[in-house]
N, C-alpha and C positions, 0 to 999 in steps of 0.2 A: 504494500500500500504506500509506504514511504517513497519508494522509487517512482511509482506512477505519479504521485503528487509532485515530486521534484521535476519530473519530465514535463508535466503540465505547466508549471510555473516558469520553466526555463525555455520552453519551446518557442521558437521564432520562425517567421515566414522564410527569411533568408533566401529570397529569390524564387521560391517555388510558387506555383500558381495559387491564387486565392482559393480555388476549389480544393487543391491538394492540402493546403494549409488547414482549411476548415475541417476537412474530412479526417485528417490525422488528429487534430485537436479534439474533435467530436468523439473519435474512437477512444482516446485517452480518458475523456470525461465519462464515457459509458463504462469503461473498464473500472475506473475509480468508483463510480456510483454503484456498480455491481458489488464491489467489495465493502461498501459502507452503507448498505441499504438500511433504512430506518423503518420502523413499524408504520404501516400505512394508516392514515386516518383522514377524515374529511372536515376536520375542525378548521377554524380561522387561522390558527397557528400553523397548520400544515400548508395552507395557501401562502401565508407570508414567508414561510421557510422556502418553499418552491420559488417564489418570486425573488427572494434574496439569492438563491443558488443561481438562477438565470442571470441576475445582474452581475454576479461574480464571474460567470462564464463570459459574459459580454466584455467585461473589463479585461479578462485574460486574453480574449481574442484580439481586442483592440491594442493591447499593450505589445503584442507580438507581431503586429503588422509592420511591413517594410515602410521606410520613410516616404515612399512614393504615395502612400495613402494618408499622409498627415492631414491634408485638408478635409478629407472625408471623415477621418477620425475626429477631428476638431468639431465638425458639424454635428456628428452623432453625440458627442459629449455635451454640446450646448443644449441638446434636446433633453 
């Protein structure tokens, strides 16, 4: 679990296509989520936790993008 977590936080686009970058990151997220599954519920806290997880994934995705996407990244962060 530690190694996957470290791979997620250090993974960068480094010139690969946006499609490849997202797919690799998404597969790491799925692998990590599979190892850390929580008990499922439908309460408000569960919804907030899922929203927070999605926000963290967005931040990880944006932080690893190549510099050529800096304007798009800035626009997304302003929203």
